[in-house]
C-alpha positions in Angstrom: 0.1 0.2 0.1 1.1 3.3 -0.8 0.5 7.1 0.0 1.6 9.6 -3.2 4.1 11.6 -1.3 4.9 14.6 -3.6 2.3 17.0 -1.7 -0.6 16.9 0.9 -1.9 14.9 3.8 0.5 12.2 3.4 1.6 11.8 6.8 -2.1 11.2 8.1 -3.3 9.0 5.5 -0.1 6.8 6.2 -1.3 7.0 10.0 -5.1 6.1 9.2 -3.9 3.2 6.9 -1.8 1.8 9.6 -4.7 2.1 12.0 -6.8 0.0 9.8 -4.3 -2.7 9.6 -2.5 -1.8 6.7 1.3 -1.6 6.0 1.8 1.9 3.6 4.5 3.5 2.3 5.4 7.0 1.2 5.6 6.9 -3.0 8.0 9.6 -4.4 9.3 7.9 -7.3 8.5 5.4 -10.1 10.7 2.7 -8.2 8.7 3.1 -5.2 5.7 2.6 -7.1 6.7 -0.8 -8.5 6.8 -1.4 -4.4 3.3 -1.0 -3.6 0.0 -3.2 -4.6 -2.3 -0.2 -4.0 -2.3 3.9 -4.2 -3.9 6.8 -2.3 -3.3 10.1 -3.3 -4.2 13.1 -0.9 -5.1 16.2 -1.2 -2.9 19.0 -2.4 -3.4 21.4 -5.4 -3.9 19.5 -8.8 -2.4 21.4 -11.6 0.8 21.4 -9.5 0.5 17.7 -8.7 -0.1 16.8 -12.3 3.3 18.6 -13.2 5.3 16.8 -10.3 4.1 13.5 -11.5 4.9 14.5 -15.1 8.7 15.7 -13.8 9.2 12.7 -11.6 8.1 10.3 -14.2 4.9 9.0 -12.3 1.8 10.1 -14.3 2.6 7.4 -16.9 3.4 4.5 -14.2 0.5 5.4 -12.2 -1.9 5.3 -15.3 -0.9 1.6 -16.5 -0.9 -0.1 -13.2 -4.4 1.5 -12.3 -5.6 0.3 -15.6 -4.0 -2.9 -15.1 -6.1 -3.7 -11.9 -4.2 -1.5 -9.1 -6.5 -0.2 -6.6 -6.5 3.8 -6.4 -8.0 6.2 -4.3 -8.1 10.0 -4.6 -9.2 12.1 -1.9 -9.9 16.0 -2.7 -7.1 17.0 -4.9 -7.0 13.2 -5.5 -10.4 13.1 -7.0 -9.2 15.9 -9.4 -6.5 14.1 -10.5 -8.3 10.9 -11.2 -11.1 12.5 -13.1 -11.7 12.0 -17.0 -12.5 16.0 -16.9 -12.8 19.1 -14.8 -16.0 21.4 -15.5 -14.8 24.3 -17.6 -11.2 23.8 -17.4 -8.4 22.5 -19.9 -6.8 20.9 -17.3 -4.7 17.5 -17.4 -5.9 14.4 -15.5 -4.7 11.0 -15.2 -8.6 9.7 -16.5 -9.0 6.9 -14.3 -12.5 7.5 -13.0 -15.2 8.4 -15.7 -16.5 11.5 -14.0 -16.2 15.2 -14.3 -15.6 17.3 -11.5 -15.6 21.2 -10.8 -13.0 22.4 -8.6 -13.7 24.4 -5.5 -17.5 23.6 -5.7 -18.3 24.0 -2.1 -16.0 27.4 -1.9 -13.2 28.9 -0.9 -11.0 27.9 2.3 -13.2 30.2 4.7 -16.1 27.8 3.1 -14.2 24.8 4.5 -16.4 22.5 7.0 -17.2 19.2 8.7 -20.2 17.6 7.6 -22.1 14.7 9.0 -22.1 12.7 5.8 -24.5 9.8 5.4 -22.6 6.9 3.5 -24.7 3.7 3.4 -21.8 1.8 2.4 -20.6 2.5 6.1 -23.4 2.1 8.1 -24.3 4.4 10.9 -23.3 7.1 12.6 -22.6 9.7 9.6 -19.2 10.1 8.6 -17.4 13.3 10.1 -16.5 14.6 6.5 -14.1 17.2 6.2 -14.4 19.5 3.1 -11.5 21.9 2.3 -11.7 23.8 -0.8 -13.4 20.3 -2.0 -14.6 19.3 -5.6 -18.0 17.9 -6.6 -18.7 15.5 -8.9 -20.8 17.3 -11.8 -21.2 14.1 -14.2 -21.1 10.4 -13.1 -20.1 8.2 -16.3 -21.0 4.3 -17.1 -20.1 1.6 -14.4 -19.6 4.8 -11.7 -21.2 3.9 -8.3 -22.3 7.0 -6.2 -21.6 6.0 -2.6 -22.2 9.5 -0.6 -23.7 12.8 -2.0 -23.6 16.7 -0.2 -26.5 18.8 -1.2 -27.2 16.4 -4.0 -23.8 16.4 -5.5 -21.6 13.2 -5.6 -19.0 13.3 -3.3 -17.8 9.6 -2.8 -17.6 7.4 -6.2 -16.7 4.3 -6.9 -15.6 2.5 -10.3 -14.4 -0.9 -9.4 -11.2 -0.7 -8.0 -11.0 3.1 -8.3 -12.5 5.3 -5.5 -12.5 9.1 -4.9 -13.7 11.1 -2.3 -14.1 14.9 -2.1 -13.4 15.1 1.0 -10.6 14.6 3.6 -11.3 11.1 5.9 -7.6 11.0 6.9 -8.2 14.6 9.1 -10.8 12.6 11.5 -10.2 10.1 13.8 -12.7 8.0 12.2 -11.1 5.4 9.5 -14.1 3.6 8.4 -13.2 5.0 4.7 -9.9 3.9 4.9 -11.2 0.6 6.1 -13.2 0.5 3.3 -10.4 1.4 0.4 -8.9 -1.7 2.0 -11.8 -4.1 1.8 -11.9 -2.6 -1.9 -8.0 -3.7 -2.2 -8.9 -7.2 -0.8 -11.8 -7.8 -3.4 -9.0 -6.5 -6.2 -6.4 -9.6 -4.9 -9.1 -12.0 -4.7 -10.5 -11.5 -8.3 -6.8 -11.3 -9.6 -6.3 -14.7 -7.7 -9.2 -16.3 -9.0 
């Protein structure tokens, strides 16, 4: 299990994964990527991270590994990086999940909020979802399941072994979204082994 370590809440994701029972490592290079079986991309600034992925030779290898079945989870900026497209912008993405997102859809930094979010796949209670300059999903393609919405907009989506959240589960003490991703990883391993 790896956490992309070019920007964002790397330590927080590593800690939440460890609490959830996973061994996880920071991924900074293409060589690091080859040592992990799943990848989490944390929050940050999406245009900067896309440039860094290109500079470090990570963009192509990530796309190749995910298209070959490696589980992937993007949080906030990671959702933008994983999307097929960004509404209103000609912004490069990795095109790993068939969604179109809108950047900063819930407002600027001052509009950041913790919202009790109903996520049926996680059960009760509501998840304490932290939104910071968060995107929402404007278009959901075929094969994409919406796992949660805020104000009618998808904010947690999954397509097979790829999932994305517009909020920051790593900033809470509630590790259920990390545990959900680990279950997705186990499902993917079982399918590969079958």
